N, C-alpha and C positions, 0 to 999 in steps of 0.2 A: 563248614559247620558253623563257624562264627557268624557268617552272613545270614544263614538260615535262622540262627538264634535271634539275631537282631531284628530280622523281618517279623518273626513271630512275636517278639517281645514288644516292639515299638510301633508296628504298623497294623497288626491284626488285633481287633478288639473283640475277642471271643471268650476270654477268660476273666474271671473275677480278679481284680487287683488286690493288693494288700489293703488299700484304703477302703474298698468295698466291703471287706470282711471285718472292718472295725465295728466297735460297738455303736449302735444307732443313737445311743444317748449322747454321743459327741456333738450332735447337731444343737443340743440345748445350750452349749457353751460357745461363746464367741471367740475368746482369745485365752491363751495360757501363758503365764509367766513362770519360767523355770529358774529356781533359786538354788544356790549351793548350800549344802549342809554346813560347810565350813567356809569362812570368808577366804578370798584369794590371798595367797601368801605374798607378802610384800618383801622384796629383796632390798635391803638397805646396804648401800656401799659405804664402807668405812676402812680405816687403816688397819683395824684389828679384825678384819673379816675372817682370816684363816684361824685366828685364835678362837673366835666364837664358834666356827664350824667344828673345831676339835672338841670344844666344851659341849656342844650339842650332841656329838656322837657319844661321849661318855654319859651324859645325862639320859640319853635314850636307853642305854642298857640298864641303868639304875631304876628307871621309871616305867619299865615295860608293863609290870603288873598293874600299876596305878592307871596307866593309859587305858588298859582294857576295862577297868571299872568305870572310867570316865566315859568311854564309848557306850557302855551299857546304860549309864544314866541318861545319855542323850537320845537313846532309842525311844520310840513311841510316837505320840502325836506331835506334829510339827510345832504346835503352840507351846510345847515344853522343851524346846531345844536349848534354852540358855544353860550355860554352865553353872551349877550350884556349888554346894560345899565340896563335893567330890573333886571339883576342878581346882580347888585351892591346894597349895602346897606341892604341886607337881613341878618338876624341873625339866629343862631342855625342850625337846620337841613336843613332849606330851603337854606341857604347860602352854606352849605356843598353839597347839591344836585346840586345846580347850578354850583358849582366848579367841581363836578364829571362829569356833563354833558359837561362842557367846555373841560375837559380833554379827554373825549370820542370823542368829536368832533374833537379835535386836532389830536388824533390818527387816526380817520377816514380819515382826510385830508392827513395824512402821508401815509396811506395805498393806497389811490387812486392815490396819486402823484407818488408813487413808481411803481404802476401798469402801469401807463402811461409811465414812464421812461423805463420800461422793455419791452414795446411794446405789452402789454396785453390789451385786451378789457374788460370792466366791465360795469355793470349796478347795481345800488343800489336802495333800497326802504325799507320802514318801514314794520315791521310785522303788522298783523292785530290789535294787542294790542298796537302797537307803543312803545314796550319796547325792540325791537331788530332791528338792521339794517342788511339787507341781501345784500351782495356784490357778485353778480354772475360774474364769471371770465371765459374767454375763450381765446384761442390763434388762430391766423390765421394759415392757412396751411404753409405759408412761415415762420412764426415765429417758428412753431414746427420743421420744417426742419432745420432751422438755429440752434436751440437748440440741436437737435439730432446730428447734425454734430459737434457742439462744444464740446459735452461731449462724443463723440464716442458711442452713444447709440446703443445697440446691437439689431439687427433686423434679421429676418429670410429671407434667399434668396429663390426666387422662383426656384423650382427644374428644370422645363422645360427651363426657361430663362437662368439659370446658365449653363445648359448643352449646349445650343446654343452658349453662349458666350465662353465656353471652346473650341468649334470647330472653332470659329473665331480667338481667340487670340488677341493680341495687337502688331501688326507688328511694328508700329512706336515706341513702347517702348521696343522692343527686346524680346517680349513674343510670342512664337509661339503657334501653335495648341496644346491643352492639351488632351491627351488620357490616361485615367486611366484604368488599367487592372481590369477586373471583374471576370475572370475565369483562372484557372490553370489546364491544363489537362482535360478540359471540366467540371470542378467542380467549382461552385461559391465560391469565397474567402470570401464573406460576405453576410449577409441577407439584407444589406442596399445597395441601389444604390449609386454611387459615389457622387451624388449631393443631397442626401436626408438629411434633418435635418442639414443644413449648416447655421450657424449664423455668421454675420460679423458686424462690426461697420457701422453706417449710414454715407453716404457720398452724398453730393449734386451734385457731378459731374454728368452731364446728362447721360453719358454712364453707370454709376453705379446705378443711381436713379431708372431706370426702372427694375432693377434686384430684388428689394425687393418684398416679397410676399404680395398680396392683396386679400382681401375677394372678392368672385365672385360678379362682378358688381360694385365694389368700385373703385374710382379713387385715393384714398389716401391709403398709406400703413399703416396708423396709425389707430388702433382700439381705442375704448374709453379707454381701459386700458392703451395703449401707451400714449394717450393724457393726461390722468390724471397724469401719471408718469412724463411726460415732463413739464407740467404746474406746478406741485408740486416742481419740481427741480428748475424751474425759480423763484418761490416764495421764496425758501429758499437759493438760491445761492447769494453769495456776490455781491453787486452792481458794484464792479469793473469788474466783469465778465458778466455784463448784466442782473443780477438778481434783486430781490426786497429786499433781505436780511431780510426776515421776518421769524424768527425761530418759526414756528407754535406751536410746542409742548411747548416751553417756554412761549409763549404769552398766550396759553390756561391755563397753570398752574398759570400765573400771573393774569388771569381774564381779560386781555385786549381783548382777543378773546374768544367768547363763544364756538364756534365749527368750525371745518373745515370739509366740506362735499364734498367728491367726489360724483358727481351726478350719479344716476342710469340712464342707457341708456334703454329706454323703449323697443326698438326693440331687442337689444342684450339680455336683461334680459328675455324677453318673449321667445325667441328662446332657451335660456339655460334652462329655466324652463320646457318647453315642452319636450325637449330632455331628461332631467334628470328624470322626472317623467314618461316618456314612457318606461324607462328601467325596465325589470322584477325585482322583489324583490330580488331574490337570485342570480342574475347575477352581483355579486359585481365587477367583473373585466370589465364589459361592460358599466359602467357608463361613460359619456362623460367628463372624467377628463381634457382632453385638452381644451374643451370649457369652463370648469370651470376656468382653468388657464387663458384663454384669457379674462375672465371677471374680476376675482378677483386677479390675479397675482399669482406668483409661491409660495409664502409663504403659502397662504391660500389653494392653490391647493395641495401642498405636504401633508398637514394634511388629507384632505379627501382621497387622494390616499393611504396614510398609513392606514386610517380607513377602506377603502375597502379591502386592503390586509389583515389586521388583521381579518376582518370578514370572509374572505375566509379561512384563516388558522384555526380560531376557529371552523368553521363549519366542516372542515376536521377532527379535533380532537373530536368535540362534538358528531358527529354521532356515532362512535364506543363507545365513552365514555358513551353516554346515554343508549346504549344497555347493556353495562356492569353494569350501575347503576340500571337499571330495574331488572337485574338478581340478583344484590346484595340485592335489596329490597325483592325479593322472597326468597333468601337463608337466609338472615337475620343474621344467626349465623353459627359458625363452621369454619373449615379450608378453606372452599371454598371462604370465604370472602377475606382472605389473598392472595389466589392464583389469584382471579379476580383483586384485586388491584395491585398485582405485574405485571400482564399482562398490565394493564393500565399504570403503571409506566414505563414499557419498551417502550410503544408507546409514552409516554410523553418525554422520553429522545430523541428519534428520532425526534419528533416534534420540540423540542426546538432547536436542532442543525439545522434543516431545516429552521426554521423561520428566524433566523438572516442571514444565507447565502442567502436564496431566496430574502429577502428584500434588501440585499446589491446589488444584481444584478438588481432588479426592480428599485431601486433608481438610479443606474448608467444609466440605459436605459432612465428613466424619465428625468434626468438631461440633457442627450444628446438631447432628443426630444424637450425639453423646452429651450435649449441653456443657461444653467446656470452653466456649469462646470467652476470652477475658480471664481465664484461670490464673495466668501468671501475675496479673496485676494485683491479685488478692492473696498471693502466696505468703505463708508464714516463714519465719526464720528457721534455719537448721538447728537441731538440738545441740550440735557441736559448735555453733557460733558463740564466741566468747567476747567479753568486753564489759566495761562499766555500765551500770544501769542508770540512765538519765531520762529526763523528760523528752518525749518525742517532739522534734520541731514541727511535726505535721499535726499530730492528734493531741499532744500534751500528755499522753499516757506514758507510763514507765516502759522504757524500751532499751535494748542493748545497742550501744553505739561503739563502733570500732573505727578509730580514725584511719583514713587511707594511708597517711604517712607511716603508720606503724606496720603496714603491710609491705612496704617497699623493701626492707632488708630481706624478708622471706622470699619475695619475688626475685630479688637479685641472686640469692643463694640457689633458687630453683633454676635460674638461667645458667649459672655456672655449672651446676651438676648436669643439666641437660646437654650443655656444650661438651662436657667431658664424655658423656655416653655417646653422643653423636660422633665425636672424634674416634672413639674406640670402634664404633660401628663402621665408619668409613675405612679405618685401617683394616678391618676384617674383610670388607668388600674388595678393597684393592689387593689384599693378600690372596683372596680366592681368584681374582682376575689374573694375578701374576702366576699362580699355580696352573691356571688354564693355558696361559700363553706359553709357558715352559713346555707343557705337554704338546702343544701344537708344533713348536719348533723341533721337539724331539720325536715327532711323528708317533705320538701316543694318543690316538683318538679317544680311548676310554677315559682319559682324564677330563674330557669335556663333560661327560655324564656325571663323573664323580664330583667335579667342581660344582655343577648345578645342584646336586643333592646336598653338598655341604652348604652351599649358599642358602638353599631353601630351609635347612635345619637352623642355620644361623639366624635367619630372619625371624623364625618363631622364638628362638631363645632370647634375642635382643628385644623383641616386641614384648615378651612377658616380663622381662626384667625391668624395662622402662615403664611398663604399666604399673608395676609395684612401686617404683621410685616416684613416678609422677603423682600417684594417688597420695602418698604421704607428704610430698612437697606441697601439693595443692591444699591438703587438709591443714597444714601449718599456716598457709596464707589466710585462713579464717574468712572465707566468703560467707555472705549473709544467708542466702537461700539455696535450696537444692538446685534450682535452675541455674543460678550463677556458678555454683560449684561444678555442675555437670558441663556447662558451656566452656568454662576455663579448662577443665581437665580434658574434655574432648578435643579442644583446640591444640593442647600440648601433645596429646597422643597422636593426633593426625599429623602434626608438623614432624614429629619423629618418625612415624610410620611412613610418611611420604618418602623420606630419605632411605629408611631401612628397607622398604618394599620395592621402591621404584628406581632408586639411583642407579643400580647396576644395569637395568634395562635402558634407562635414559642415556647412559654412556654408550651403549651399543648403537642407539638410534642417532645420536648427534655427534659422536666423535668421528674422526677421519677413519673411514673403513679400511684404508690401506695399512694403517698402523696397527689395527686390531685384528682384522680378519683376512687380510690380503685382497679379498674381492668383496664387492657389495653382496653378491649371492651368499657368500660364506657368513657375512654378518647377519643376513636375513635368516639363514638356517639356525645360526647360534641364538638369535633373538627368539625364534619360534621354540627351540628346545628349552631355553631358560624359562620362557613364559609358561609353557605347559608344565614343567617340573615344579616350579614355584607355586603355580595355581593348584596343582593336584595336592601338593603338601599342605597348602592352606585349607583345601577342602577336607583333607584327612584330619587336620587339627580341629576343625570345627565339628566334625562328626564325633571325634573322641571326646571333646568337651561336652557335647550335647547328649551323648548316649552312654559311652563306656564309663567315664569317670563318675557320674552320679550313681550309676548302678553299682559300681565297685565300692563307692563310699557308703552306700546304704547297707551293703552286705557286711562291710567292715564294722560299721556302727552297731549293727544288730548283733554281731558276734561279741563285740567289746562290751555291750551293755547287758548281756544276759545269756547269749547263746542262741542257737538256731531254734530250739524247741520251747523257749521260755515264753510264757503267756504274759503279755504286756497290756497296759491300758491304752485307750485310744490316743491320749496325749503323748504317752511314751513312744508309741509307734511313730507318731509324727515328728517327735524329737529326733528319731533316728534318721529321718530323711535329710537330703542335702540342704545346706543353708544358702539362701538367696539374698544378696545385697541389692536392695531396690535401686540404689543409685549406681554403684560400680558395675554390677552385672548388666544393667541396662546400657550403660556406656560401652562396655565391652562388646555387647551384641551389636549395637549400632556401628561400632568401629570395624568389626569384622565384615559387616555388610558393605560399609563404605569402601574399605580397602578392596574388596571383591569388585565393586562397581568401578573403582579406579583401574584395575587391570583390564576390564572390558573397554572402558572409555578411552584409555590412553594407548593400549598396545594390541588390541584384538585384531587389527589388520594383519599382524604377523601370524595369527592363528585364529581364523574366524570361527572355529568350533568352540572357542572359550565361552561365548554367551549361552550355548546349549548346555554345556557342563554346569554353568552357573544356574540355569533354569532348573535342571534336574536336581542339583544340590538344594536349592531353595525350596523346591517342591517337597523334597524329603524332609528338610528342616521344619517346614510347617507342621508336619506330623510328629517329628522328633520333639519340637518345642512343646507341643501340647502334651505328649506323653511324659516328657520330663517334668513339667510343672504340675501335671495332674497326679503323677504316681511316684516320682523319684525325689521331688523337692517338697520342702515345707510350703504351705500355701503362701503365695506372694502377698505381701501387705498391699491392699488396694490404695493406689495413689492417683491423683489427677494429673492431666496433661492436656494441652491444646494443640501440640504439634510434635515433631520429632527433634525440635531444638536446633542446635548449631549444625547438626549434620545435614540439614536441608541446604544451608548455604555452602557447605563443603562439597556436597554432591553437585550443586550448580556450578561451582568453580571447576570441578573436575570435568564436567560436561563441556565447559568453554575451552579448557586446555586440551581436551581429547582431539579435536580436529587438527591442532598444531602437530602433535606427536604422530598422528596417523598420516598426515601429509608428509612428514619427514620420512616415515617408513616407506611410503609409496615412491617418493621422489629420490631418496638417497640410497635405498637398499634394494630396489627392484627394477629390472629392465622394463621398458626401454629407457626411462628417464635416467636411471642410474648409470646408463652406458654413455651418457653425454660426456664428451672429453673435457669440455670446459667446466671447471669447478664453479666459476662465476655464473655461468648459465644455469647450472643445477641449483645454485643458491637463489637465483632470480626466480626460477620456476617454483621453488619451495616457498619463498616469501609470498609470491602472488597467490598461490593456492591456499596457503595458511591464512592470509588476510581475507580472502573470499569466504573461506569456511567460518572464520571467527565473526565476520560481519553478518553472515547469514544467521549464525547462532544468536547474536545480539538482537537482530531484528525479530527473529522468530520468538525469542523469549519475551521481548517487549509486547508483541502482539498477543501471545498466549497468556502471559501473566496479567496484562492490562484488562483482558477480557474475562474478568472474574465471573464466577457463577452469580448472575443477578438474582436468581431464585433464592440463593443463600442470603444475600444481602436483604432482600425483601422479607424473608422469614425472620431474620434477626430484628428488623424494624417492627414486625408484627409482635414478636416476643416482648420487646420493650413496651409496646403499647398495651398489650394484654396484662403484663405485670403491673403497670400503673393502674389499670382499671380494676382488675379482678383481685389482685393481691394487696396492692398499696391503697386502693380505694380513693384514687384521685378523682374528684367530682368533675362532671362535664362542665366545660366552659360555655357561657352564653355568648355565642359568636355574633349575635345581631346587636348593633348599636342603635338604641332608640333615641331619636332626637326629640326633645320636649316641644310640643306644639304651642306656639304663642303668636304674638303679632308679627306678621311677615315684614321683613325689612323693605325699605323703599327701593324699588328696582328700576325707577325711571332714570334715563340718561340725560345729564345736563350738558348740552353741546358747548356751552360757554365756559365751562369749567376746564381748567388745565392744571398740569403738574409742574409748572415752570419753577425756576427759570430753566430754559433749555441751553445746554452748554455745547461748545464746539471743541473743547479740549478734554481728552481722556485723562490727562494728568490731574486736572482739577477734580474730576469725579473720584479719583483714587486718593486724593489728598483733601478731604473735606475741611471746611473752615477757612480756606484761602479764597481770596477774591478771584473772579474770572472776568477778565476784560473782554472775553469773547462771548459773553452771554447775550442771548437775543430774547 
């Protein structure tokens, strides 16, 4: 019943969702800031804490009636929330509550004042329970254009209009007609047209404003994704530059703001949902990733693009792997097992080399089509970045500078804490191994399955705990940009998860099989069982995180905020949805996918069916992710990205290490090679096979990576050229050099003239001014 419910809920798009039934007027507002009616209670630690607590209890009883009067005074329009005369003279918690309400009211007035100064429109109202204030915010078309022009916001140029403008040129600016070559000798030089996928900064000049791409039938070039990006930028920009100077992330952490909600657009969301779920299940490359990017931004879209690519590659390896696995189950024992696993290991070596190279090309093409090449070089600091404000050594403008030496103590503390968690994790792994070995000696085979289940659960527990710890440690280290923060945190999480997820399996592969499993065949069976159990638990954890938890949280929030039948505004409905952290949740998604790739690349020779399981899971996750973020989560704040970050290098490293571990599985744990009596000979065979596999990987990667998509490079050059001419108006250069005509020089040759003296010593030539006795 649960499976049927999930299939209907997340995979079949035949019913209206909660968001489709919301008020259509929500499209008119871009973002919403949710404020508390009362400021966050600050807990002050002191020696007399208990005495104050008792005094507050007594004051609460004495001031109950006065507190009710103060609450009635605070009700009404949000602009009249400040505590007045009725809040004076109250004692205990009532006085504290009145003070907190007054503080919240003052901050509310600050917010709306800055919104007005920045030229933004807003509307505020109470929640149905009157415990939150919703401030809906939008910007006029002219305000959006002004902001986009001020920050050089990148927008796509319309291909047909750009081509027409190239033919016209700018005669008054010294820019003639532009004709870009497309063929050489009758052969096309690129698969892209000269004006395809060209992005440039936004400019309000009338002759340029008409060039930006628009959705069919739309008068504005700005989609809802662009509007949210621009309004968010206004909210966080310094007031000196026309912004509101509201650091949203900081204020949310401080409790002054409860939530920042980019509003779902009912029309765009519905169109994306229909297009996404109309795609056939196995057509992983056919999903409308471009439309996903147009709604959620490049950062979120890059993840689903990588997820679809991974599903395609896993399916390509999983089909032959499953065939070999079925044959292995039939054969069960004997030298044929080793031969079949060796065949699969060879396929895996080719697959790992192809994976990284193919993704590198797909990533470059995607960044070209989405206009994000060079995004990281222009990234702004994190709102959480702290430090003194100084003159920038690059631009001379005010900037936050945090000396690296001040980061070292925090980094050292992080290393110590990580080492302690790793030690605890290793103790757990060895404890489970000991439990399994005791069961084997006492002839209790059921202990092997129990130990595998305990180990799989422990991996999930340790992984989640270290994720929480590493996030806080990395935040204290105070990295400047979101990319730096994500790269450092991702590296820490992978280093821990490599030990947490793979160490027990590596012990089975590389330890002396006689000490652990009595026979190589027993070690191979134990490795297969552990891999399948751990992998299935990992799959189950991902499904719970993607489907059940968000749905349960939404139901809980709905009940907590007003009940099942209560009528709520569009913003209140969206406030009930799951909260998405654009940095941390993105890292966690990539980390789960990376760990899954590691199981396949490092150990799948033990169970060649694992890639097929991964392909089925990732295919389901493509639909779960879309359903989750379209219906169960608040709208993801659109953010830019040009790649998958540090995880690209991590996956490449796992691909290089994969042939080594799989060579060990084939040579050490499976006949006929595992039956070689001489340990030295087995090691010799393993080293040779591993070296050959790694060398092949390196050569294949060099060939694939070095042969970058030349069409992408050419199109980027075209983009730079067209930006200079069409947007920046750089005049054409006169490439002909005109020599002034005058009296021609004497061109007759005088045969009696010479350039003497002629020297016979090179040293004299190199040391001028000295006499040369050898001159002739």
